[in-house]
Chimera marker file (.cmm) of the C-alpha trace (Angstrom):
<marker_set name="trace">
<marker id="1" x="40.025" y="81.499" z="3.588" r="1" g="1" b="0" radius="0.5"/>
<marker id="2" x="36.291" y="81.493" z="3.486" r="1" g="1" b="0" radius="0.5"/>
<marker id="3" x="34.270" y="84.627" z="4.555" r="1" g="1" b="0" radius="0.5"/>
<marker id="4" x="30.958" y="83.876" z="6.396" r="1" g="1" b="0" radius="0.5"/>
<marker id="5" x="30.261" y="87.527" z="7.505" r="1" g="1" b="0" radius="0.5"/>
<marker id="6" x="32.152" y="88.753" z="10.584" r="1" g="1" b="0" radius="0.5"/>
<marker id="7" x="34.483" y="85.880" z="10.894" r="1" g="1" b="0" radius="0.5"/>
<marker id="8" x="36.634" y="84.013" z="8.380" r="1" g="1" b="0" radius="0.5"/>
<marker id="9" x="38.447" y="80.664" z="8.814" r="1" g="1" b="0" radius="0.5"/>
<marker id="10" x="42.165" y="80.629" z="7.624" r="1" g="1" b="0" radius="0.5"/>
<marker id="11" x="43.294" y="77.260" z="6.705" r="1" g="1" b="0" radius="0.5"/>
<marker id="12" x="46.882" y="76.458" z="6.073" r="1" g="1" b="0" radius="0.5"/>
<marker id="13" x="47.195" y="72.918" z="4.861" r="1" g="1" b="0" radius="0.5"/>
<marker id="14" x="49.979" y="70.869" z="5.996" r="1" g="1" b="0" radius="0.5"/>
<marker id="15" x="53.129" y="71.216" z="3.714" r="1" g="1" b="0" radius="0.5"/>
<marker id="16" x="56.650" y="69.693" z="4.365" r="1" g="1" b="0" radius="0.5"/>
<marker id="17" x="55.506" y="67.902" z="7.546" r="1" g="1" b="0" radius="0.5"/>
<marker id="18" x="54.155" y="70.688" z="9.050" r="1" g="1" b="0" radius="0.5"/>
<marker id="19" x="50.609" y="70.434" z="10.894" r="1" g="1" b="0" radius="0.5"/>
<marker id="20" x="47.448" y="71.804" z="9.222" r="1" g="1" b="0" radius="0.5"/>
<marker id="21" x="46.748" y="74.995" z="10.860" r="1" g="1" b="0" radius="0.5"/>
<marker id="22" x="43.335" y="76.650" z="11.410" r="1" g="1" b="0" radius="0.5"/>
<marker id="23" x="42.417" y="80.158" z="12.525" r="1" g="1" b="0" radius="0.5"/>
<marker id="24" x="39.542" y="82.164" z="13.181" r="1" g="1" b="0" radius="0.5"/>
<marker id="25" x="39.782" y="85.693" z="11.991" r="1" g="1" b="0" radius="0.5"/>
<marker id="26" x="37.683" y="88.872" z="12.160" r="1" g="1" b="0" radius="0.5"/>
<marker id="27" x="36.810" y="90.737" z="9.030" r="1" g="1" b="0" radius="0.5"/>
<marker id="28" x="34.962" y="93.889" z="8.587" r="1" g="1" b="0" radius="0.5"/>
<marker id="29" x="35.396" y="94.980" z="12.174" r="1" g="1" b="0" radius="0.5"/>
<marker id="30" x="35.558" y="98.568" z="12.903" r="1" g="1" b="0" radius="0.5"/>
<marker id="31" x="37.809" y="100.181" z="15.302" r="1" g="1" b="0" radius="0.5"/>
<marker id="32" x="36.416" y="102.650" z="17.917" r="1" g="1" b="0" radius="0.5"/>
<marker id="33" x="38.981" y="103.977" z="20.290" r="1" g="1" b="0" radius="0.5"/>
<marker id="34" x="41.039" y="101.003" z="20.019" r="1" g="1" b="0" radius="0.5"/>
<marker id="35" x="38.384" y="98.562" z="20.280" r="1" g="1" b="0" radius="0.5"/>
<marker id="36" x="37.383" y="96.005" z="17.442" r="1" g="1" b="0" radius="0.5"/>
<marker id="37" x="33.471" y="96.427" z="17.206" r="1" g="1" b="0" radius="0.5"/>
<marker id="38" x="31.987" y="93.452" z="15.387" r="1" g="1" b="0" radius="0.5"/>
<marker id="39" x="28.222" y="94.083" z="15.697" r="1" g="1" b="0" radius="0.5"/>
<marker id="40" x="26.170" y="97.444" z="15.100" r="1" g="1" b="0" radius="0.5"/>
<marker id="41" x="25.244" y="99.669" z="18.179" r="1" g="1" b="0" radius="0.5"/>
<marker id="42" x="22.422" y="97.845" z="19.670" r="1" g="1" b="0" radius="0.5"/>
<marker id="43" x="19.514" y="99.905" z="21.325" r="1" g="1" b="0" radius="0.5"/>
<marker id="44" x="17.389" y="96.881" z="23.004" r="1" g="1" b="0" radius="0.5"/>
<marker id="45" x="18.276" y="93.549" z="24.585" r="1" g="1" b="0" radius="0.5"/>
<marker id="46" x="16.465" y="91.661" z="21.600" r="1" g="1" b="0" radius="0.5"/>
<marker id="47" x="18.813" y="93.759" z="19.118" r="1" g="1" b="0" radius="0.5"/>
<marker id="48" x="22.007" y="92.189" z="21.361" r="1" g="1" b="0" radius="0.5"/>
<marker id="49" x="20.612" y="88.592" z="21.282" r="1" g="1" b="0" radius="0.5"/>
<marker id="50" x="20.007" y="88.819" z="17.590" r="1" g="1" b="0" radius="0.5"/>
<marker id="51" x="23.569" y="89.824" z="17.018" r="1" g="1" b="0" radius="0.5"/>
<marker id="52" x="24.995" y="87.371" z="19.363" r="1" g="1" b="0" radius="0.5"/>
<marker id="53" x="23.028" y="84.641" z="17.732" r="1" g="1" b="0" radius="0.5"/>
<marker id="54" x="24.142" y="85.600" z="14.418" r="1" g="1" b="0" radius="0.5"/>
<marker id="55" x="27.779" y="85.566" z="15.404" r="1" g="1" b="0" radius="0.5"/>
<marker id="56" x="27.273" y="82.077" z="17.278" r="1" g="1" b="0" radius="0.5"/>
<marker id="57" x="25.783" y="80.833" z="13.784" r="1" g="1" b="0" radius="0.5"/>
<marker id="58" x="28.746" y="82.100" z="11.986" r="1" g="1" b="0" radius="0.5"/>
<marker id="59" x="31.280" y="80.404" z="14.403" r="1" g="1" b="0" radius="0.5"/>
<marker id="60" x="29.144" y="77.020" z="14.345" r="1" g="1" b="0" radius="0.5"/>
<marker id="61" x="29.606" y="76.972" z="10.510" r="1" g="1" b="0" radius="0.5"/>
<marker id="62" x="33.338" y="77.633" z="10.963" r="1" g="1" b="0" radius="0.5"/>
<marker id="63" x="33.484" y="74.811" z="13.301" r="1" g="1" b="0" radius="0.5"/>
<marker id="64" x="32.149" y="72.467" z="11.034" r="1" g="1" b="0" radius="0.5"/>
<marker id="65" x="34.586" y="73.714" z="8.174" r="1" g="1" b="0" radius="0.5"/>
<marker id="66" x="37.542" y="73.275" z="10.504" r="1" g="1" b="0" radius="0.5"/>
<marker id="67" x="36.418" y="69.664" z="11.528" r="1" g="1" b="0" radius="0.5"/>
<marker id="68" x="36.183" y="69.032" z="7.851" r="1" g="1" b="0" radius="0.5"/>
<marker id="69" x="39.889" y="70.139" z="7.274" r="1" g="1" b="0" radius="0.5"/>
<marker id="70" x="41.080" y="68.325" z="9.846" r="1" g="1" b="0" radius="0.5"/>
<marker id="71" x="39.297" y="65.124" z="8.924" r="1" g="1" b="0" radius="0.5"/>
<marker id="72" x="40.651" y="65.424" z="5.529" r="1" g="1" b="0" radius="0.5"/>
<marker id="73" x="44.106" y="65.524" z="7.014" r="1" g="1" b="0" radius="0.5"/>
<marker id="74" x="43.447" y="62.472" z="8.970" r="1" g="1" b="0" radius="0.5"/>
<marker id="75" x="41.933" y="60.766" z="5.824" r="1" g="1" b="0" radius="0.5"/>
<marker id="76" x="38.361" y="60.510" z="7.486" r="1" g="1" b="0" radius="0.5"/>
<marker id="77" x="36.646" y="62.810" z="4.547" r="1" g="1" b="0" radius="0.5"/>
<link id1="1" id2="2" r="1" g="1" b="0" radius="0.2"/>
<link id1="2" id2="3" r="1" g="1" b="0" radius="0.2"/>
<link id1="3" id2="4" r="1" g="1" b="0" radius="0.2"/>
<link id1="4" id2="5" r="1" g="1" b="0" radius="0.2"/>
<link id1="5" id2="6" r="1" g="1" b="0" radius="0.2"/>
<link id1="6" id2="7" r="1" g="1" b="0" radius="0.2"/>
<link id1="7" id2="8" r="1" g="1" b="0" radius="0.2"/>
<link id1="8" id2="9" r="1" g="1" b="0" radius="0.2"/>
<link id1="9" id2="10" r="1" g="1" b="0" radius="0.2"/>
<link id1="10" id2="11" r="1" g="1" b="0" radius="0.2"/>
<link id1="11" id2="12" r="1" g="1" b="0" radius="0.2"/>
<link id1="12" id2="13" r="1" g="1" b="0" radius="0.2"/>
<link id1="13" id2="14" r="1" g="1" b="0" radius="0.2"/>
<link id1="14" id2="15" r="1" g="1" b="0" radius="0.2"/>
<link id1="15" id2="16" r="1" g="1" b="0" radius="0.2"/>
<link id1="16" id2="17" r="1" g="1" b="0" radius="0.2"/>
<link id1="17" id2="18" r="1" g="1" b="0" radius="0.2"/>
<link id1="18" id2="19" r="1" g="1" b="0" radius="0.2"/>
<link id1="19" id2="20" r="1" g="1" b="0" radius="0.2"/>
<link id1="20" id2="21" r="1" g="1" b="0" radius="0.2"/>
<link id1="21" id2="22" r="1" g="1" b="0" radius="0.2"/>
<link id1="22" id2="23" r="1" g="1" b="0" radius="0.2"/>
<link id1="23" id2="24" r="1" g="1" b="0" radius="0.2"/>
<link id1="24" id2="25" r="1" g="1" b="0" radius="0.2"/>
<link id1="25" id2="26" r="1" g="1" b="0" radius="0.2"/>
<link id1="26" id2="27" r="1" g="1" b="0" radius="0.2"/>
<link id1="27" id2="28" r="1" g="1" b="0" radius="0.2"/>
<link id1="28" id2="29" r="1" g="1" b="0" radius="0.2"/>
<link id1="29" id2="30" r="1" g="1" b="0" radius="0.2"/>
<link id1="30" id2="31" r="1" g="1" b="0" radius="0.2"/>
<link id1="31" id2="32" r="1" g="1" b="0" radius="0.2"/>
<link id1="32" id2="33" r="1" g="1" b="0" radius="0.2"/>
<link id1="33" id2="34" r="1" g="1" b="0" radius="0.2"/>
<link id1="34" id2="35" r="1" g="1" b="0" radius="0.2"/>
<link id1="35" id2="36" r="1" g="1" b="0" radius="0.2"/>
<link id1="36" id2="37" r="1" g="1" b="0" radius="0.2"/>
<link id1="37" id2="38" r="1" g="1" b="0" radius="0.2"/>
<link id1="38" id2="39" r="1" g="1" b="0" radius="0.2"/>
<link id1="39" id2="40" r="1" g="1" b="0" radius="0.2"/>
<link id1="40" id2="41" r="1" g="1" b="0" radius="0.2"/>
<link id1="41" id2="42" r="1" g="1" b="0" radius="0.2"/>
<link id1="42" id2="43" r="1" g="1" b="0" radius="0.2"/>
<link id1="43" id2="44" r="1" g="1" b="0" radius="0.2"/>
<link id1="44" id2="45" r="1" g="1" b="0" radius="0.2"/>
<link id1="45" id2="46" r="1" g="1" b="0" radius="0.2"/>
<link id1="46" id2="47" r="1" g="1" b="0" radius="0.2"/>
<link id1="47" id2="48" r="1" g="1" b="0" radius="0.2"/>
<link id1="48" id2="49" r="1" g="1" b="0" radius="0.2"/>
<link id1="49" id2="50" r="1" g="1" b="0" radius="0.2"/>
<link id1="50" id2="51" r="1" g="1" b="0" radius="0.2"/>
<link id1="51" id2="52" r="1" g="1" b="0" radius="0.2"/>
<link id1="52" id2="53" r="1" g="1" b="0" radius="0.2"/>
<link id1="53" id2="54" r="1" g="1" b="0" radius="0.2"/>
<link id1="54" id2="55" r="1" g="1" b="0" radius="0.2"/>
<link id1="55" id2="56" r="1" g="1" b="0" radius="0.2"/>
<link id1="56" id2="57" r="1" g="1" b="0" radius="0.2"/>
<link id1="57" id2="58" r="1" g="1" b="0" radius="0.2"/>
<link id1="58" id2="59" r="1" g="1" b="0" radius="0.2"/>
<link id1="59" id2="60" r="1" g="1" b="0" radius="0.2"/>
<link id1="60" id2="61" r="1" g="1" b="0" radius="0.2"/>
<link id1="61" id2="62" r="1" g="1" b="0" radius="0.2"/>
<link id1="62" id2="63" r="1" g="1" b="0" radius="0.2"/>
<link id1="63" id2="64" r="1" g="1" b="0" radius="0.2"/>
<link id1="64" id2="65" r="1" g="1" b="0" radius="0.2"/>
<link id1="65" id2="66" r="1" g="1" b="0" radius="0.2"/>
<link id1="66" id2="67" r="1" g="1" b="0" radius="0.2"/>
<link id1="67" id2="68" r="1" g="1" b="0" radius="0.2"/>
<link id1="68" id2="69" r="1" g="1" b="0" radius="0.2"/>
<link id1="69" id2="70" r="1" g="1" b="0" radius="0.2"/>
<link id1="70" id2="71" r="1" g="1" b="0" radius="0.2"/>
<link id1="71" id2="72" r="1" g="1" b="0" radius="0.2"/>
<link id1="72" id2="73" r="1" g="1" b="0" radius="0.2"/>
<link id1="73" id2="74" r="1" g="1" b="0" radius="0.2"/>
<link id1="74" id2="75" r="1" g="1" b="0" radius="0.2"/>
<link id1="75" id2="76" r="1" g="1" b="0" radius="0.2"/>
<link id1="76" id2="77" r="1" g="1" b="0" radius="0.2"/>
</marker_set>
């Protein structure tokens, strides 16, 4: 598992003819009233947009890493 911030990518390499599996997990999220909170409270629209952009950046990095994991499986690395 590799942490980037809020999200991690869990990669389970194929073993015994099982397919490689990749999952995006949430780390460090606080639970408030049964809801997972992945950003701090935002007081302005700019704050909200900044938080969303950071989350998107993290997800983009995970997409690249997941692509690498599947490419290695297919022998394209």
